[in-house]
Backbone and ligand atoms as CSV (ligand in chain L), in Angstrom:
chain,resi,resn,atom,element,x,y,z
A,1,UNK,N,N,-19.674,0.321,5.569
A,1,UNK,CA,C,-18.738,0.447,4.399
A,1,UNK,C,C,-19.411,-0.475,3.259
A,2,UNK,N,N,-19.307,-0.020,2.105
A,2,UNK,CA,C,-19.932,-0.823,0.986
A,2,UNK,C,C,-19.040,-2.076,0.529
A,3,UNK,N,N,-19.358,-3.080,-0.145
A,3,UNK,CA,C,-18.512,-4.254,-0.407
A,3,UNK,C,C,-17.461,-3.735,-1.410
A,4,UNK,N,N,-16.339,-4.342,-1.390
A,4,UNK,CA,C,-15.370,-4.150,-2.306
A,4,UNK,C,C,-15.593,-4.363,-3.815
A,5,UNK,N,N,-16.382,-5.369,-4.077
A,5,UNK,CA,C,-16.770,-5.856,-5.355
A,5,UNK,C,C,-15.611,-6.823,-5.717
A,6,UNK,N,N,-15.619,-7.449,-7.037
A,6,UNK,CA,C,-14.650,-8.402,-7.411
A,6,UNK,C,C,-13.248,-7.737,-7.333
A,7,UNK,N,N,-12.279,-8.368,-6.879
A,7,UNK,CA,C,-10.848,-7.854,-6.811
A,7,UNK,C,C,-10.226,-7.748,-7.993
A,8,UNK,N,N,-9.852,-6.471,-8.574
A,8,UNK,CA,C,-9.150,-6.416,-9.849
A,8,UNK,C,C,-7.985,-5.751,-9.851
A,9,UNK,N,N,-7.888,-4.807,-8.831
A,9,UNK,CA,C,-6.645,-4.079,-8.578
A,9,UNK,C,C,-6.044,-4.261,-7.269
A,10,UNK,N,N,-4.704,-4.064,-7.209
A,10,UNK,CA,C,-4.083,-3.739,-6.014
A,10,UNK,C,C,-3.275,-2.524,-6.107
A,11,UNK,N,N,-3.334,-1.621,-5.208
A,11,UNK,CA,C,-2.667,-0.298,-5.303
A,11,UNK,C,C,-1.818,-0.099,-4.028
A,12,UNK,N,N,-0.340,0.242,-4.181
A,12,UNK,CA,C,0.445,0.322,-3.353
A,12,UNK,C,C,0.737,1.748,-2.829
A,13,UNK,N,N,0.633,2.057,-1.674
A,13,UNK,CA,C,0.735,3.536,-1.059
A,13,UNK,C,C,1.941,3.563,-0.150
A,14,UNK,N,N,2.313,4.709,0.265
A,14,UNK,CA,C,3.055,4.903,1.345
A,14,UNK,C,C,2.404,5.694,2.368
A,15,UNK,N,N,2.628,5.699,3.603
A,15,UNK,CA,C,2.093,6.463,4.489
A,15,UNK,C,C,2.463,7.945,4.720
A,16,UNK,N,N,3.644,8.089,3.943
A,16,UNK,CA,C,4.067,9.637,3.999
A,16,UNK,C,C,4.616,9.981,5.223
A,17,UNK,N,N,5.035,9.073,6.147
A,17,UNK,CA,C,5.609,9.245,7.259
A,17,UNK,C,C,7.129,9.210,7.117
A,18,UNK,N,N,7.990,9.953,8.014
A,18,UNK,CA,C,9.367,9.916,7.782
A,18,UNK,C,C,10.103,8.672,7.968
A,19,UNK,N,N,11.241,8.620,7.218
A,19,UNK,CA,C,12.043,7.426,7.350
A,19,UNK,C,C,12.500,7.124,8.646
A,20,UNK,N,N,12.163,5.821,8.962
A,20,UNK,CA,C,12.626,5.313,10.507
A,20,UNK,C,C,11.575,5.667,11.652
A,21,UNK,N,N,10.526,6.402,11.226
A,21,UNK,CA,C,9.583,6.557,12.172
A,21,UNK,C,C,8.663,5.521,12.383
A,22,UNK,N,N,8.600,4.746,13.569
A,22,UNK,CA,C,7.927,3.648,13.585
A,22,UNK,C,C,6.427,3.840,14.072
A,23,UNK,N,N,5.633,3.967,13.087
A,23,UNK,CA,C,4.183,4.351,13.296
A,23,UNK,C,C,3.475,3.057,13.140
A,24,UNK,N,N,2.599,2.878,14.104
A,24,UNK,CA,C,1.678,1.713,14.204
A,24,UNK,C,C,0.534,1.705,13.115
A,25,UNK,N,N,0.196,0.528,12.604
A,25,UNK,CA,C,-1.005,0.315,11.753
A,25,UNK,C,C,-2.205,1.084,12.265
A,26,UNK,N,N,-2.389,0.794,13.503
A,26,UNK,CA,C,-3.689,1.316,14.004
A,26,UNK,C,C,-3.676,2.988,14.248
A,27,UNK,N,N,-2.523,3.482,14.209
A,27,UNK,CA,C,-2.377,4.998,14.143
A,27,UNK,C,C,-2.706,5.233,12.708
A,28,UNK,N,N,-2.083,4.641,11.744
A,28,UNK,CA,C,-2.518,5.193,10.322
A,28,UNK,C,C,-3.905,5.150,10.125
A,29,UNK,N,N,-4.625,3.887,10.698
A,29,UNK,CA,C,-6.155,3.679,10.492
A,29,UNK,C,C,-6.919,4.863,11.228
A,30,UNK,N,N,-6.325,5.376,12.558
A,30,UNK,CA,C,-7.110,6.297,13.196
A,30,UNK,C,C,-6.797,7.640,12.353
A,31,UNK,N,N,-5.825,7.989,11.811
A,31,UNK,CA,C,-5.700,9.211,11.028
A,31,UNK,C,C,-6.639,9.227,9.832
A,32,UNK,N,N,-6.703,8.068,9.335
A,32,UNK,CA,C,-7.669,7.965,7.982
A,32,UNK,C,C,-9.050,7.928,8.447
A,33,UNK,N,N,-9.507,7.488,9.740
A,33,UNK,CA,C,-10.843,7.617,9.991
A,33,UNK,C,C,-11.261,8.984,10.299
A,34,UNK,N,N,-10.241,9.753,10.951
A,34,UNK,CA,C,-10.449,11.079,11.295
A,34,UNK,C,C,-10.654,12.031,10.033
A,35,UNK,N,N,-9.809,11.513,8.850
A,35,UNK,CA,C,-9.899,12.248,7.762
A,35,UNK,C,C,-10.817,12.064,6.717
A,36,UNK,N,N,-11.072,10.721,6.647
A,36,UNK,CA,C,-12.025,10.153,5.443
A,36,UNK,C,C,-13.222,9.533,6.072
A,37,UNK,N,N,-13.452,9.420,7.443
A,37,UNK,CA,C,-14.393,8.810,7.990
A,37,UNK,C,C,-14.406,7.180,8.006
A,38,UNK,N,N,-13.377,6.701,7.445
A,38,UNK,CA,C,-13.203,5.249,7.422
A,38,UNK,C,C,-11.815,4.928,7.444
A,39,UNK,N,N,-11.570,3.553,7.696
A,39,UNK,CA,C,-10.154,3.003,7.398
A,39,UNK,C,C,-9.815,3.058,5.989
A,40,UNK,N,N,-8.791,3.526,5.380
A,40,UNK,CA,C,-8.433,3.793,3.901
A,40,UNK,C,C,-7.888,2.329,3.257
A,41,UNK,N,N,-6.876,1.745,4.006
A,41,UNK,CA,C,-6.243,0.785,3.357
A,41,UNK,C,C,-6.737,-0.776,3.853
A,42,UNK,N,N,-6.426,-1.668,3.131
A,42,UNK,CA,C,-6.815,-3.153,3.578
A,42,UNK,C,C,-5.717,-3.696,4.388
A,43,UNK,N,N,-4.340,-3.145,4.041
A,43,UNK,CA,C,-3.206,-3.642,4.697
A,43,UNK,C,C,-2.149,-2.549,4.984
A,44,UNK,N,N,-1.653,-2.542,6.064
A,44,UNK,CA,C,-0.540,-1.506,6.451
A,44,UNK,C,C,0.721,-2.437,6.838
A,45,UNK,N,N,1.846,-2.206,6.347
A,45,UNK,CA,C,3.079,-2.825,6.591
A,45,UNK,C,C,3.967,-2.011,7.320
A,46,UNK,N,N,4.140,-2.439,8.723
A,46,UNK,CA,C,5.055,-1.673,9.622
A,46,UNK,C,C,6.496,-1.765,9.245
A,47,UNK,N,N,7.425,-1.082,9.921
A,47,UNK,CA,C,8.823,-1.117,9.722
A,47,UNK,C,C,9.410,-2.468,9.791
A,48,UNK,N,N,8.900,-3.171,10.766
A,48,UNK,CA,C,9.455,-4.428,10.919
A,48,UNK,C,C,8.902,-5.611,10.128
A,49,UNK,N,N,8.178,-5.236,8.939
A,49,UNK,CA,C,7.704,-6.059,8.087
A,49,UNK,C,C,6.313,-6.848,8.478
A,50,UNK,N,N,5.835,-6.469,9.694
A,50,UNK,CA,C,4.467,-7.161,10.115
A,50,UNK,C,C,3.522,-6.480,9.204
A,51,UNK,N,N,2.607,-7.443,8.670
A,51,UNK,CA,C,1.436,-7.108,7.647
A,51,UNK,C,C,0.080,-7.018,8.712
A,52,UNK,N,N,-0.424,-5.901,8.612
A,52,UNK,CA,C,-1.560,-5.691,9.432
A,52,UNK,C,C,-2.840,-5.583,8.491
A,53,UNK,N,N,-3.838,-6.533,8.687
A,53,UNK,CA,C,-5.094,-6.536,8.078
A,53,UNK,C,C,-5.885,-5.329,8.707
A,54,UNK,N,N,-6.034,-4.225,8.066
A,54,UNK,CA,C,-6.701,-3.079,8.831
A,54,UNK,C,C,-8.221,-2.973,8.329
A,55,UNK,N,N,-8.500,-3.698,7.184
A,55,UNK,CA,C,-9.752,-3.858,6.610
A,55,UNK,C,C,-9.956,-4.978,5.918
A,56,UNK,N,N,-11.179,-5.661,6.277
A,56,UNK,CA,C,-11.377,-7.012,5.538
A,56,UNK,C,C,-11.219,-6.804,3.981
A,57,UNK,N,N,-10.982,-7.729,3.188
A,57,UNK,CA,C,-10.699,-7.458,1.739
A,57,UNK,C,C,-12.187,-7.833,0.964
A,58,UNK,N,N,-12.977,-7.667,1.708
A,58,UNK,CA,C,-14.314,-7.802,1.130
A,58,UNK,C,C,-15.180,-6.349,1.312
A,59,UNK,N,N,-14.481,-5.482,1.985
A,59,UNK,CA,C,-14.999,-4.001,2.104
A,59,UNK,C,C,-14.247,-3.039,1.304
A,60,UNK,N,N,-14.895,-1.917,0.687
A,60,UNK,CA,C,-14.344,-0.953,-0.009
A,60,UNK,C,C,-13.416,-0.041,0.786
A,61,UNK,N,N,-12.253,0.257,0.410
A,61,UNK,CA,C,-11.602,1.139,1.097
A,61,UNK,C,C,-11.646,2.587,0.487
A,62,UNK,N,N,-10.698,3.525,1.007
A,62,UNK,CA,C,-10.702,4.899,0.489
A,62,UNK,C,C,-9.396,5.371,0.368
A,63,UNK,N,N,-8.705,4.974,-0.867
A,63,UNK,CA,C,-7.407,5.088,-0.941
A,63,UNK,C,C,-6.902,5.792,-2.377
A,64,UNK,N,N,-7.750,5.481,-3.367
A,64,UNK,CA,C,-7.600,6.129,-4.671
A,64,UNK,C,C,-8.944,6.929,-5.033
A,65,UNK,N,N,-8.779,8.208,-5.031
A,65,UNK,CA,C,-9.899,8.933,-5.420
A,65,UNK,C,C,-10.914,8.315,-6.582
A,66,UNK,N,N,-12.122,7.947,-6.225
A,66,UNK,CA,C,-12.985,7.568,-7.179
A,66,UNK,C,C,-12.728,6.339,-7.732
A,67,UNK,N,N,-11.769,5.560,-7.368
A,67,UNK,CA,C,-11.250,4.252,-7.930
A,67,UNK,C,C,-11.046,3.116,-6.873
A,68,UNK,N,N,-12.126,2.993,-5.911
A,68,UNK,CA,C,-11.924,2.027,-4.964
A,68,UNK,C,C,-12.577,0.525,-5.161
A,69,UNK,N,N,-13.330,0.803,-6.039
A,69,UNK,CA,C,-14.200,-0.554,-6.417
A,69,UNK,C,C,-13.246,-1.507,-6.828
A,70,UNK,N,N,-13.367,-2.582,-6.271
A,70,UNK,CA,C,-12.322,-3.936,-6.667
A,70,UNK,C,C,-10.881,-3.664,-6.409
A,71,UNK,N,N,-10.534,-2.668,-5.727
A,71,UNK,CA,C,-9.081,-2.063,-5.711
A,71,UNK,C,C,-8.599,-2.208,-4.210
A,72,UNK,N,N,-7.708,-3.154,-3.827
A,72,UNK,CA,C,-7.178,-3.242,-2.692
A,72,UNK,C,C,-6.164,-2.134,-2.385
A,73,UNK,N,N,-6.110,-1.744,-1.225
A,73,UNK,CA,C,-5.173,-0.766,-0.826
A,73,UNK,C,C,-4.099,-1.286,0.053
A,74,UNK,N,N,-2.819,-1.015,-0.137
A,74,UNK,CA,C,-1.693,-1.660,0.753
A,74,UNK,C,C,-0.778,-0.436,0.926
A,75,UNK,N,N,-0.445,-0.297,2.115
A,75,UNK,CA,C,0.273,0.931,2.517
A,75,UNK,C,C,1.497,0.460,3.486
A,76,UNK,N,N,2.589,1.075,3.097
A,76,UNK,CA,C,3.775,0.794,3.988
A,76,UNK,C,C,4.132,2.038,4.604
A,77,UNK,N,N,4.525,1.841,5.997
A,77,UNK,CA,C,4.857,3.112,6.887
A,77,UNK,C,C,6.121,3.586,6.319
A,78,UNK,N,N,6.114,4.852,6.136
A,78,UNK,CA,C,7.407,5.548,5.528
A,78,UNK,C,C,7.012,6.310,4.263
A,79,UNK,N,N,8.106,6.517,3.372
A,79,UNK,CA,C,7.806,7.039,2.132
A,79,UNK,C,C,8.231,8.349,1.857
A,80,UNK,N,N,8.722,9.133,2.938
A,80,UNK,CA,C,9.324,10.308,2.816
A,80,UNK,C,C,10.648,10.273,3.651
A,81,UNK,N,N,11.595,11.275,3.362
A,81,UNK,CA,C,12.818,11.450,3.934
A,81,UNK,C,C,12.507,12.382,5.329
A,82,UNK,N,N,13.477,12.751,6.029
A,82,UNK,CA,C,13.320,13.506,7.195
A,82,UNK,C,C,12.927,14.949,7.028
A,83,UNK,N,N,13.053,15.421,5.634
A,83,UNK,CA,C,12.685,16.683,5.246
A,83,UNK,C,C,11.310,16.646,4.593
A,84,UNK,N,N,10.778,15.591,4.386
A,84,UNK,CA,C,9.433,15.399,3.943
A,84,UNK,C,C,9.376,15.123,2.405
A,85,UNK,N,N,10.585,14.783,1.844
A,85,UNK,CA,C,10.575,14.768,0.339
A,85,UNK,C,C,10.333,13.234,0.107
A,86,UNK,N,N,9.706,12.935,-1.065
A,86,UNK,CA,C,9.338,11.501,-1.445
A,86,UNK,C,C,10.528,10.727,-1.440
A,87,UNK,N,N,10.620,9.510,-0.761
A,87,UNK,CA,C,11.796,8.548,-0.668
A,87,UNK,C,C,11.361,7.199,-0.415
A,88,UNK,N,N,11.913,6.282,-1.171
A,88,UNK,CA,C,11.649,4.958,-0.956
A,88,UNK,C,C,12.250,4.459,0.197
A,89,UNK,N,N,11.657,4.343,1.458
A,89,UNK,CA,C,12.273,4.223,2.688
A,89,UNK,C,C,12.035,2.816,3.190
A,90,UNK,N,N,11.474,1.897,2.275
A,90,UNK,CA,C,11.111,0.529,2.754
A,90,UNK,C,C,12.330,-0.026,3.333
A,91,UNK,N,N,11.985,-0.792,4.525
A,91,UNK,CA,C,13.022,-1.489,5.124
A,91,UNK,C,C,13.206,-2.784,4.420
A,92,UNK,N,N,14.138,-3.591,4.426
A,92,UNK,CA,C,14.191,-4.886,3.823
A,92,UNK,C,C,12.903,-5.892,4.097
A,93,UNK,N,N,12.659,-5.617,5.427
A,93,UNK,CA,C,11.650,-6.588,6.083
A,93,UNK,C,C,10.233,-6.080,5.315
A,94,UNK,N,N,10.076,-4.916,5.099
A,94,UNK,CA,C,8.856,-4.344,4.557
A,94,UNK,C,C,8.794,-4.667,3.058
A,95,UNK,N,N,9.898,-4.565,2.423
A,95,UNK,CA,C,9.868,-4.976,1.052
A,95,UNK,C,C,9.619,-6.405,0.757
A,96,UNK,N,N,10.242,-7.269,1.558
A,96,UNK,CA,C,9.844,-8.675,1.519
A,96,UNK,C,C,8.579,-9.073,1.731
A,97,UNK,N,N,7.985,-8.226,2.799
A,97,UNK,CA,C,6.432,-8.625,3.159
A,97,UNK,C,C,5.606,-8.120,2.182
A,98,UNK,N,N,5.992,-7.081,1.548
A,98,UNK,CA,C,5.026,-6.454,0.296
A,98,UNK,C,C,5.062,-7.422,-0.751
A,99,UNK,N,N,6.314,-7.965,-1.111
A,99,UNK,CA,C,6.335,-8.867,-2.277
A,99,UNK,C,C,5.520,-10.151,-1.923
A,100,UNK,N,N,5.626,-10.592,-0.737
A,100,UNK,CA,C,4.822,-11.847,-0.387
A,100,UNK,C,C,3.335,-11.400,-0.413
A,101,UNK,N,N,2.886,-10.504,-0.186
A,101,UNK,CA,C,1.398,-10.128,-0.127
A,101,UNK,C,C,0.959,-9.928,-1.607
A,102,UNK,N,N,1.817,-9.262,-2.258
A,102,UNK,CA,C,1.357,-9.280,-3.946
A,102,UNK,C,C,1.222,-10.474,-4.433
A,103,UNK,N,N,2.345,-11.327,-4.207
A,103,UNK,CA,C,2.437,-12.800,-4.683
A,103,UNK,C,C,1.120,-13.539,-4.283
A,104,UNK,N,N,0.724,-13.383,-3.082
A,104,UNK,CA,C,-0.449,-14.123,-2.549
A,104,UNK,C,C,-1.666,-13.725,-3.222
A,105,UNK,N,N,-1.842,-12.349,-3.354
A,105,UNK,CA,C,-3.044,-11.980,-4.042
A,105,UNK,C,C,-3.011,-12.368,-5.662
A,106,UNK,N,N,-1.843,-12.352,-6.210
A,106,UNK,CA,C,-1.626,-12.594,-7.541
A,106,UNK,C,C,-1.984,-14.076,-7.758
A,107,UNK,N,N,-1.686,-14.925,-6.747
A,107,UNK,CA,C,-1.879,-16.391,-6.935
A,107,UNK,C,C,-3.443,-16.599,-6.974
A,108,UNK,N,N,-4.194,-15.849,-6.028
A,108,UNK,CA,C,-5.446,-16.005,-5.958
A,108,UNK,C,C,-6.295,-15.211,-7.141
A,109,UNK,N,N,-5.615,-14.339,-7.626
A,109,UNK,CA,C,-6.302,-13.480,-8.670
A,109,UNK,C,C,-5.273,-13.238,-9.999
A,110,UNK,N,N,-5.355,-14.225,-10.809
A,110,UNK,CA,C,-4.172,-14.225,-11.728
A,110,UNK,C,C,-4.356,-12.870,-12.687
A,111,UNK,N,N,-5.345,-12.262,-12.812
A,111,UNK,CA,C,-5.431,-11.084,-13.616
A,111,UNK,C,C,-5.249,-9.772,-12.881
A,112,UNK,N,N,-4.919,-9.903,-11.557
A,112,UNK,CA,C,-4.744,-8.650,-10.766
A,112,UNK,C,C,-3.769,-7.711,-11.254
A,113,UNK,N,N,-4.199,-6.497,-11.367
A,113,UNK,CA,C,-3.336,-5.177,-11.809
A,113,UNK,C,C,-2.859,-4.655,-10.575
A,114,UNK,N,N,-1.463,-4.677,-10.502
A,114,UNK,CA,C,-0.718,-4.107,-9.351
A,114,UNK,C,C,-0.140,-2.867,-9.752
A,115,UNK,N,N,-0.336,-1.742,-9.059
A,115,UNK,CA,C,0.295,-0.505,-9.428
A,115,UNK,C,C,0.508,0.350,-8.259
A,116,UNK,N,N,1.180,1.361,-8.349
A,116,UNK,CA,C,1.384,2.437,-7.523
A,116,UNK,C,C,0.246,3.519,-7.456
A,117,UNK,N,N,-0.005,4.000,-6.363
A,117,UNK,CA,C,-1.095,5.199,-6.238
A,117,UNK,C,C,-0.776,6.060,-7.405
A,118,UNK,N,N,0.562,6.683,-7.658
A,118,UNK,CA,C,0.730,7.694,-8.653
A,118,UNK,C,C,0.624,6.984,-9.971
A,119,UNK,N,N,0.416,5.681,-10.191
A,119,UNK,CA,C,0.167,5.209,-11.640
A,119,UNK,C,C,-1.149,5.327,-11.979
A,120,UNK,N,N,-2.097,5.713,-11.136
A,120,UNK,CA,C,-3.582,5.946,-11.642
A,120,UNK,C,C,-3.676,7.233,-12.506
A,121,UNK,N,N,-4.535,7.382,-13.365
A,121,UNK,CA,C,-4.582,8.502,-14.221
A,121,UNK,C,C,-4.982,9.601,-13.193
A,122,UNK,N,N,-4.344,10.861,-13.529
A,122,UNK,CA,C,-4.909,12.041,-12.982
A,122,UNK,C,C,-4.369,12.194,-11.397
A,123,UNK,N,N,-3.503,11.305,-10.912
A,123,UNK,CA,C,-2.875,11.407,-9.551
A,123,UNK,C,C,-1.603,12.244,-9.701
A,124,UNK,N,N,-1.401,13.408,-9.137
A,124,UNK,CA,C,-0.403,14.277,-8.994
A,124,UNK,C,C,0.503,13.995,-7.612
A,125,UNK,N,N,0.675,12.802,-7.307
A,125,UNK,CA,C,1.273,12.585,-6.024
A,125,UNK,C,C,2.545,11.813,-6.361
A,126,UNK,N,N,3.492,11.569,-5.434
A,126,UNK,CA,C,4.776,10.822,-5.568
A,126,UNK,C,C,4.481,9.237,-5.104
A,127,UNK,N,N,3.253,9.076,-4.182
A,127,UNK,CA,C,2.994,7.878,-3.490
A,127,UNK,C,C,3.009,6.693,-4.531
A,128,UNK,N,N,3.609,5.581,-4.141
A,128,UNK,CA,C,4.277,5.271,-2.987
A,128,UNK,C,C,5.803,5.501,-2.968
A,129,UNK,N,N,6.357,6.520,-3.756
A,129,UNK,CA,C,7.764,6.863,-3.649
A,129,UNK,C,C,8.647,5.803,-4.381
A,130,UNK,N,N,8.187,4.956,-5.063
A,130,UNK,CA,C,9.013,4.134,-5.999
A,130,UNK,C,C,8.277,3.478,-7.090
A,131,UNK,N,N,9.067,3.004,-8.064
A,131,UNK,CA,C,8.341,2.670,-9.426
A,131,UNK,C,C,7.883,1.259,-9.224
A,132,UNK,N,N,6.644,1.020,-9.098
A,132,UNK,CA,C,6.036,-0.419,-8.748
A,132,UNK,C,C,6.335,-1.429,-9.768
A,133,UNK,N,N,6.162,-0.862,-11.081
A,133,UNK,CA,C,6.446,-1.944,-12.219
A,133,UNK,C,C,7.758,-2.304,-12.211
A,134,UNK,N,N,8.738,-1.315,-12.098
A,134,UNK,CA,C,10.260,-1.656,-12.143
A,134,UNK,C,C,10.513,-2.796,-11.001
A,135,UNK,N,N,9.971,-2.359,-9.808
A,135,UNK,CA,C,10.304,-3.255,-8.774
A,135,UNK,C,C,9.717,-4.698,-8.990
A,136,UNK,N,N,8.507,-4.756,-9.412
A,136,UNK,CA,C,7.842,-6.037,-9.491
A,136,UNK,C,C,8.582,-6.837,-10.710
A,137,UNK,N,N,9.291,-6.109,-11.670
A,137,UNK,CA,C,9.975,-6.808,-12.650
A,137,UNK,C,C,11.161,-7.485,-12.189
A,138,UNK,N,N,11.797,-6.901,-11.083
A,138,UNK,CA,C,13.100,-7.392,-10.570
A,138,UNK,C,C,13.003,-8.703,-9.925
A,139,UNK,N,N,13.983,-9.349,-9.819
A,139,UNK,CA,C,13.988,-10.830,-8.964
A,139,UNK,C,C,13.582,-10.402,-7.592
A,140,UNK,N,N,12.962,-11.263,-6.904
A,140,UNK,CA,C,12.936,-11.081,-5.490
A,140,UNK,C,C,14.121,-10.819,-4.765
A,141,UNK,N,N,14.019,-9.817,-3.748
A,141,UNK,CA,C,15.140,-9.535,-2.912
A,141,UNK,C,C,15.855,-10.631,-2.340
A,142,UNK,N,N,15.114,-11.622,-1.843
A,142,UNK,CA,C,15.685,-12.661,-1.088
A,142,UNK,C,C,16.534,-13.676,-1.973
A,143,UNK,N,N,16.371,-13.487,-3.356
A,143,UNK,CA,C,17.172,-14.266,-4.199
A,143,UNK,C,C,18.308,-13.357,-4.754
A,144,UNK,N,N,18.339,-12.066,-4.471
A,144,UNK,CA,C,19.234,-11.137,-5.067
A,144,UNK,C,C,20.734,-11.325,-4.495
L,1,ZN,ZN,ZN,-1.226,6.875,-1.841
């Protein structure tokens, strides 16, 4: 895998797995390897809020078409309802873990741009099934 390059973006994804289905990070990675020939995301956050580093943050992922240079990919398990429709299914533990991960990278890279997959130009997907900018603008859940 080629190097990631200087970190400039962090893109949030969902796995598009049904609400409540406990899919392991390594399962997501194996699906991506079968589909794209490599692990797509740098981090996968499971339902219990555990954060799995699936790819070193020095290597390029495969998660936004043509836009993976300097772009970290973070995926939470879930993202659709039981009928397959887009839904923010993040558990409180996932939401807190995601916020902590974003905060850690923002601390290291103050100019980091954090957005959802769907916020990239030309992306016609609902991923990650929530409004990243609006969520980031809110006070942390743990203080709500
Ligand atoms: Zn995505």
